[in-house]
N, C-alpha and C positions, 0 to 999 in steps of 0.2 A: 306515476311510477309504482311499480309493484314493490312488495317488501324485499324481495331478493335484490332488486335494483338499488333500493335505498341502502341495504346492507352492504352491497358491493361498493357503492359510492363512499359510504362512511369509512370502509376499510382503506380505500385508496387515499382518501384525505388524511387518514391517520398515518399511513405509511409515509406519505410525503412530509408530513409535519414531524414525525418521530425521527426520521432518518438523519437530518442534519445535526440534531442535538446529540445523539448517541452513536451515530455511525459515520461521523466525519473524521474519526481517528482519535477521539478523546480517550479511548481505552488504552492507548499507547503512551499517554503522558507519564512523566516521571512519577515513580512510586517511592514511598518512604519505606525503606527496608530496615528501619531501626528496631523493629520489633513491637512498636506500638499497635494497639488494636485498630484494625481497619474499619473504616466507616462502611455503612451499608452500600453506599454508592461505589466505593472502591471494590468491595466484594462482588457487586453486580457487574462491574466492568471487567474485573480480572477473571471472572467465571464465564466470560463471553455471553453475558446476559443480553446485551443489545442484539447480538447476532441471533440468539435463540428467539428473541421477540420478533425479529425481522422474519425468521423462517416461519414462525407460527402465524403471523399476520399474512404472510404471502400464501401459506397453505389455505388459510381461511378465504383469502381473495380468490385463489384458484377454484375452491369449492363453490363460492358464490358466483364466479364467472360461469361455471358449468350449469348452475341453476338458471342464470339469466339466459345463457345460450339455449337451454331447453325451452324456456318460455318464448324466446324469439322464434325458434323453429316452429313451435306450435302456432305462432301468429303468422307464419308464412314468410318470415325473413330468412335470407340466405345465411349459411353458417360463416363464421369468421374466417375459417381456414381457406374458404373459397374467395372471400372478398379481399383478404389481406395476405395473400401468399408471398408477396415480396418482402414482407416483414417476418412472418411466422416460419417460412421455410428455411431461411438462413439461420434463424435462431434454433430451430430444430436440428439443422445440420451441425451446428456447433455442439449441441448436446449429444448427438450421435457420435461425433468425432471424439468427444471426451469419454464416452462409454467405450469406444474402440480402444482408446489409450489405456483403459483400465482392464481390458480383456486379457487374461493370461494366455501367452502364446508359447508354442514349442520353440526351442532354441534355433532350429534351422529357419523357421519363419521369422523369428525376431531378428536373426542375423540378416535376413533379406530386407526387412522393412527398416530396421535401425541398426546398421552394422556398427556404428560407434558405440551404442549402448551394449551390444553383444560383446564387443571387444573389452569394454571396461568391466563387464560382469565377470569375464574370465580372470581378471586381476583381483577384483573385489571379493568374489566368491569362488575361489579355485576348486574345481571338482564338482561344483553344484550344477546339476543338469535339469533342475525343476523348471516348470513353465513360469515365465515372467512377463509382466505387462510392458508395453512400450513406454509408459510414463515413468520418468525417473523419480517421481514423487507421487505415489498413489494417494496419499493423504491430501496433498495439494490439489490434485485433480478432483478429489471428492469435494473440497471446498469450492472449487471452480463450478462444479455442477450445482452445488447449493446456491451460489450467487446467480448463476444463469437461470435456475428455476425461479428464484425470487423475482428477477427482472422479467422473466417470461410471464409470470403470474400478473405482475403489474401491467405489462404491455397488453396482455389479453383482456384484463379487466377494463383498461382504459379504452381499448377498441370497442368494447361492448357498451360501456357507460357513456362514452362520448357520442354515441349515435343520437342522443337526446341533447338538445341545445343547452338546457339549463345545467346539467352535469358537466358538459364540456367547459362552459364558462367558469363553473365553480372549481374545476380541476386546474384550469389556467390561473385563476386567481389564487389558488392554494400555493402553487409553485412560486408565484411572484411574492405573495404575502409572507410565506415562510422564510424565504431567503432575505426578504427585506427586514424581518424581525431579527434574523441571525446577524445581518449586517449592522443593525442598530445596536444589538447587544455588544458586538465586537467593538464598535466605535466608542460606546459608553464605557466599556471596561478598560479600553486602552487609554482614553483621555480623561475619564472621570473616576475610574475605579482603581483597582490594584494591578491591572493588566494581567489577569489570570483568566482561565477558562474553566467554568463550572467548578471553581475552587482549586484547580490544579495549576501549578506553575508551568509556564510555557517552556518549550524546548526549541533550540535552533535560533535562527536570526530573528530580530525584532520585526514587528509589523502586525497589523490587525489580522487576526485569524478567525474571528467569530467563535463558533463552537468547533472549528476544524483544528486538526493538528498542524496542518501546513498552510501557510499564507497563500500559496498558489491555488490550493483547493478552495479557499474562501473566495479568491478573486474569480475562479472559474464558476463557482456557484452564482456569484453576482452577475457575471457576464451572461450566464445562461438564462437568468431570470429577468434581466433588464429589458430585453425586447418585449417580454410578456407584460411587464408593468407599463411600458410606453404604449403598447397597443390597447391595454385596458383603459389607460387614461384617455386615449383618443376615442374609444367607444363610449366611455362615460361622458366625456365633454360633448360629443356629438348627440348623444341621446338624452342629455340632461339628467343623468343618473345620480343617485345619492352618494355613490362611492367615488366621486371625483377626488375629494381630499385624500382618501386612502390610497388611490392609485398614484396620485402625485407624490405623496410621502414615500411610497414604496420606490418609485422611480428615482427620487432624490437620494434616498439611502443607498440604493444599489449602485447608482452612479458615483456617489461620494466615497464608498468604501474601497473601490478598486485601487485608486492611487495610494491609499494609506496602508494597503497590504504590502507595498514596496515590491510587488511581484511584476517583473518585466513581462513575462508571458501572460500574466493576468491582464495587464493593460493592453497587450496585443490582442488577446482573446476578446476583450470588451470592444476594441476597435473593429475587429472582424464582425462581431455581432451587430453593431450599429450599422456598419457598412452593408451587411447582408440584409438588414431590415430595410434600408433604403432601396436596395435593388429589388427586393420582393414587393415593397410598397409601390415602386414605379411600375412593376409588372401588374400589380393588382388594380392600379388606378384606372378609372374609366375616363381620364382626362386626355386632351390632345398631347402631342409630343412635347410641347413646351412646358406643359404642366408636369409631365413625367421627368423632364430634365430638371425642373425646379426641385422636385423631390430628391433627385440624385445629388444636386448641388447642396441641398440642405443637409443630407446625410454626410456628405464629404466635409462640409463645414463643421458639423457636430463632431466628427472624428478628429479632424485636424485641431479644432479649438480645444476639444477635451484633452487630447494628448499634450498639447502645448501648455494648457493650464496645469495639468498634473505635474509636468516636469518643472514648471516655473515655481509652483507653490509647495511642492513636496521635495525638499532637498535630498532626503534619503533615497527616494526613487530615482532622482537624477543621478546621484552618485552610483547607483547600481547600473544605470545605463552607461555611465562613463567607464565601466569595466570593459566595455567593448574595445577600448583602446589598449588594453593590456595584451599580453602575449597570447593568451588563449581566448580572449573575448568572452562572449556570452556563454559559451558551452564548455567552460573550464572543467566542470564535473561530468557533463553529459558525453563528451567525445570518448573518454575511456570506457564509459558504460556502453555506448553504442558499438564501439569496437569489439568489446567482449561479447555483446549480444549477437553481432554479425558472425563472429567465430562460432558461437554456440549454434546458430542456425546452420552454419556450414557443416558442423559435426553431425547434425541430424536433418539432412536435406529433404527426406521424403515425408516423414510423419511428424517432425518436430520432437522436442524432448518430452512432450506431454502437456496438455493444457493445465495451467495452474502449477507447473513444476519449476517455474523460473527461479524462485528463491533457493532451491536446492541445486538445480542444474548449472546455474551460472558460476558456481564455485570452481567448476572445471576450467573455465576460461578467464575468470577475473584476474587482473594483474595488480601489482602495487600502485599503478597509476590511478586507481580508484581510491579516493581517500576514505571511503566508508564501505562497509559490506553492502552489496547490492541486494535489494529485495525486489526492485522493479527496474525496468529498462529505461525509464524516463522517456519512453516513446511507445505508445500503444501499438502502432503498426509493426514496429520491430519486435516487440515482445510477442505479439500474436504470430509473427513469422517464426520466431525461435521456438515457441511452445507448440504451435499447431502446424508448422510447415506451410507449404504453398496453399494447401486446402484450407487451413485455418485462416490465413490472411485473406484468401478469396471470399470465404463466407463472411468474414468481418466487413470487408468492403461492400459486399452485396447488402448486408444489413444496414450499413450507413447510407448506401445509395437508395435503398428502399424507403428509409425514413425521410431523407431529404427530398426524394422524388414525390412522396405523398404531400409534403409541405409545399413544394413548388406547384404541384397540380392544384392544390387547394387555393394557393394565392392567385391563380388565374381563373377561379370559379366566378360564376355570376351571382353567387350568394354572398352578401356583405359580411355576414358573420364567419362564413367559411374562409373568405379572403383574409379577414383579420387573423383568424386562428392560424392559417398557413403562414402568414408573415411572422407572427410571434414565435411559433414553434420552429419554423425553418431557420430564423435568425439565431434563436437560442441554441439549436443543435449545431449550427455552423460555428458558433463561438466555442462550444465545448469540443468539437472535433478539431478545430484549429489548435486549441491548447493541448489536446491529447497527442499531438505530434511530438511534443517535447516534455510531456508529463504523463502520469498514470492515473488520469481522472476517472476512468471507468472501473478502476479497482477500488474506488471509494464508494461504498454502497449508497451513500446519500446522493452522490452525483449520478450514479447509474440509475437509481429509481426515478429521479427527476427527468433524466433523459428518456426513460421508457414512457413516462407520462406525456412528454412533449412529442415523442414519436407517434403515440397512439391517438392524440387528440385530432389532428387534421384528417387522418385516415378514417377514424371512427365517425367524425362529423360528415365526411363525404359519403359514407355508406348509409347514413341515417336518412329517413324521410320524415320531415316535420309534420306531414299530414297523417302519418301512420297512427292507428289506434293503439292504445296501451295493450300489451299482450296479456293473456290470461295468466293466473297464478300457476306455479309449477306443481302444486300438489304436495302432499306430506311425504311421500316416499323419497323423492330426490332430496328433500331437505334433511330427512333422517340419515340418508347415505352421506351427505355432505358433513353433517354433524359428526357422524362416526369417523370419517376421514380426519377431521380436525382433532377429534379426541385422541385418535391413534397417534397423530403427529405430535400432539402435546405431550403424550407419555414418553415418546422417544426423545423429544427435545429436553424434557425434564431429566431424563437419564444422562443425556449428553452434557447438560448443564451441571449435574452433580459430578460427573467425571472431570469436567473442566475446573470446577471448584476445588477438587482434591489436588489436581495438578498445580493449580495456582498456589494452594497452601504449601505444597512441596517446594515450590520455587521460593516462597517467602522464608520457609525454614532454611533452605540452602543459603540464601543471601544473608540470613541472620546468624549463620554459623551454628545452627541447632541441628547437629548430626542425627540424634535420635528422633527428633521431630521430623526431619527430612525423610528418614527411612519409613516412619509410620505413615506419613502423608503419601509418599510414593507408592507404598504397598496398597493403600486405599485406592489410589488412582488406577493402578493396574487391575485391582479387583473390580472396579467400576467399569473399566473398558479394556479388556484383555487384548484387544486387537490394536491398541494404540502404540505405535512405535515411540512416540514422545514420552508416554508414561513408562515404558520399558527402559528408555535411556535414562530417565530421571532416577528410577529405582536402582539401576546399575551404578550410577554415579554416587548415590547415597550409600549403597553397600560398600563400594570401594573406599569412600571417605571414612565410613564407620570402621572398616578393617584396620585403619591406622591406630585406632584406640587400643588395639591389642586384645580386645575381647572377641573370642571366636574368630580370629583373623582368617584362618584357613577357610572356614565355612562361609563366611561373608564374601571372601574373594571369589570362591567357587560359584556362589550364587550370583555375584555381580557379573562374572564372565558369562554365565548362562543367560542372564537378562540382556546383556550387551549383544550376544550372539542372536537372540531372538529379535532385538531391535534392528540389527543389521539385516537379518533375513526378511523382515517386513519392509525395510527401506534401505537397500544396499548402497544407494547413491548419497545418502545423507551423512555428512561428515561427522555429525554428533555421535552416530552409532559406532564408528570406528574409533573415535576419541574415547567413548565410554569403554570400549574394549581395551584400549591402551591403558586406561586407568586401572581397569580390573586386572590386567596382566601385571602391571607394576605392583598393585596391592598383593598379588600372589607371589611376588618376589622374582619375577622374570626380568632381571636387570643385568647389567654388565655385558661382557663379551658374549655370553650365551643367550642373551635376550633376543633371539631372532624373531620370535612372534611379536615381541613388543615393537621392534623396529618396523616390522611389516605393517602393524596396525597404525603406527605413527605416520609412516610413509603414505598410507592410504588416506588417513585423515588430512594430512598436509596437502596431498595431491588434489583431493576433492575440494577442500576449503582452506587453502594455505593462508588466506588472509585472516580468517577468524581464529584459526588454531595455531598460528605461527609461534606465539609466545609459549603456549603449553608444549608444543612440539620441541621448541628450543630447550625448555626446562628439562624435559624428559630425556632428550638426546644427550644433553650435557651431564645428566645424572648418571649416565652409563660410564662416564670417565673414559670413553673410548676416543683416543686422539683421531682416529680415522673418521669420526663423525663430526669433528669440529667445523669443518668446512660447510657441511650441510647445516649445522646449527647456526653459523654466522649468516648464511643465506636466509634462514628462517627469521633471524633477527632483522635483516633488511626488510622483509615483508612486514614484520611486526611494527617497524618504525613508521609504516604507512597507515597504521590502523589507529584504533581508539587508544586513549591514554592508558587504560588498564592493561592492554596487551603489551605496549612498549615497556611499561613499568615492570611487568612480570619478567619480560625478557632481560632487562637490565639486571634485575635481581638474580636471575639465573646465571648471568655472567659472573656476578660477584660471588655467588655461592660455589660456582665451579672453579673459582680461582684463576680464570683466564685473564691475561694481561689486557687492560683496557686500552693501552696505548696502541695506536695503529688502526683502531676501529672507529675513529671519529667520523669518517666519511659515511658510515652507516646511519648516523644520527640525522634525521630530517630536520630541516629548519622550521620547527614548530615549537612554540613556547613550552608546551608541556613536556615534549621530548627532551628539550635542552635542559629544563629543570631537573628531570630525572637523570640526565647524563652528568650534570654537575654533582648531584648527590652520589651517584655511583662512583665517579672518580674520587670524590672526597673520601668515601668509605673505603676505597682501595688504596688510599694514601697517595694518589696521583694528583697533587695539588696544582701542578702546571696544567694538566688536562682539564681540571675543574675550572681554572681561570680562563682557559681558551673557550670552553663551552659557555661560561658566563658572559664573555665578550660577545659571542655570537647571539646570546639571548638578549643582551642590551641593544645590540644593533637591530635585532628583529622587532623588539617590543620594549622601547624605553619607557620605564614607569617606576613607581616607588618600589615595587617588589623586585624588579630587575636590578635597580640600583642597590638594594640591600644585598642581593645575591652576589653581584660583582664585587662589592666592597669586602664582603666576607671572604670570597675566594681569593681576592688580591692580598688580603691580610695573611692568609694561610700560605700563600705562595711567595710572599715578600715582594709584591708588585704594586704597592699602594700608589706610588708616584705615577706609574703608567695608567692605573685605573682612574686616577683623578684627571689625567689628561683626556682619556677616552670619554669620561662623563662630561667634561667641560666642552668637548667637541660635538656632543650629541651623537647622532648615528654615524 
């Protein structure tokens, strides 16, 4: 191997090993906003440090790939884009589509390509005739391009490195070993440690998550790597290699962690992976028909026995499967998300809403049926259809088909190593693709990088010639050019990291109630990245908040409005911008019956993102004391009741402050424990002790426990209904 080849291989191994630890979602774990000093790890995560490291490593891998490609061309080997067009062309097509989504277009052409976006722009930016891109979130499309570039660099590097048999085996072992270590860490932390992840408290439902935020992603990673571990174990046992114990331990850890994640789709993905491994192994075997049938039967027995053992021995997993007997079954959360995603795709049938724009665009179609704000569609094909239109979905399907086709062809090869790699990679990709029909696995960088490596190994091995002589070195000039490209990328990434750090500091100051600190940090974030709509929104909010202190209120309100207008101009479809404009207008005193601009800004914020902003919209609408707006305010409260606790709490407080009678609005309160607790407090604060008792009864029947018992007894005492409460408590639910 040449130095360039060794450097490329080291980068690929580092990317695979780094990604699950820092790019599995840990950056979104709960943060402590109490004002204590952040640890270096927290600062690194909040400043998007892992993402910047990924970009830098990917840039270095791309530069090393170009060096290796030049060496291979000098040795007479054909270029990668000719050998692997089925993989590289769809990937390049997605990148081109994203660039087209970012291209500013005149309004007539935009109206032709995306009539829905053009119509909404007329409402969001009346009178504005400037050229606008198709993407509803240019920032999101930029992030999509960055992720696609990282995955493309890893894929290209793997296609070149895997032409040599040693590097191909090393990359396959890195995938299996890395995810086995993550699985082992997760199991040890859950059963022997404090059940934390790299020191952070878990969020969401219990289950082994490894270093991932979501247990389904941990299960997907294990399902993706399990076939590789099994194939490596087979190769080691057959060849008497020293790494038999390591491969056996990896396979054991990967198989054991799946049921303890309590992920239903994770178990299904692992079953698909093992079944696909059996099918590919039967295709690869040079045995007679009865031998192939025995392989298939063995795979079927492994799938059936594994699923039965998991359900028998892990009660929490079995209980999750029993949810299938409930009214909504397995897809209680996903069906509303899919419905909203299909409607989004119907609104933008030609070009989609823009690759990477889902988190912004979905607010236009999301309904209160979704219990949380949607960031992903929980279905990669549907999300690709909504963001990229038919062309995006077609290119995504072509890319998946190219990867699976390369693995299938390798499994039928006459080369034993190539057959083994085809079986391992094809089964791992099949498991990940199966899980992606109901999850967003490819939006997790760690899983995307592992998938790129598995897609490149069989195609690269098939293109390599084991008898080929090592290529000559590439010379100093290409190496210097590559080093210059990496240095330039490092400078830009350091600047982006600094801007992200300042924006994170602004958020910490906002959550800590430090208005002066928020203003200072937000100003620094805007100075570091003047084109960031997020920084502009933060500064506008900080200035509007600071205006209430009375110090230079008029000047701060005017500046807040200017920053909000700039944020809206950069991303008109982002609800936060219109929300920031509403806050700035209110700080400027545009309230009451004459606050037409305030109402318009609120309507736009609520229309784009009614779920996320319903409580704030309610508060501001009610603050106008306009009776004509109370119906709209109560409808916003209905939306808020389907949201997170803090939004519902704020909406209830708004009703209290506005002096609206609480009686008659009980139907708006959802049957959720936190909502009912808030309603009890709101009724009690308004002197409606009968309403408080009724809400406490609903709470007890929903969630009988010590806290609910205390609440119902207190409410009964105030309402004079102690005897009735004792009877309800004695009767259980």
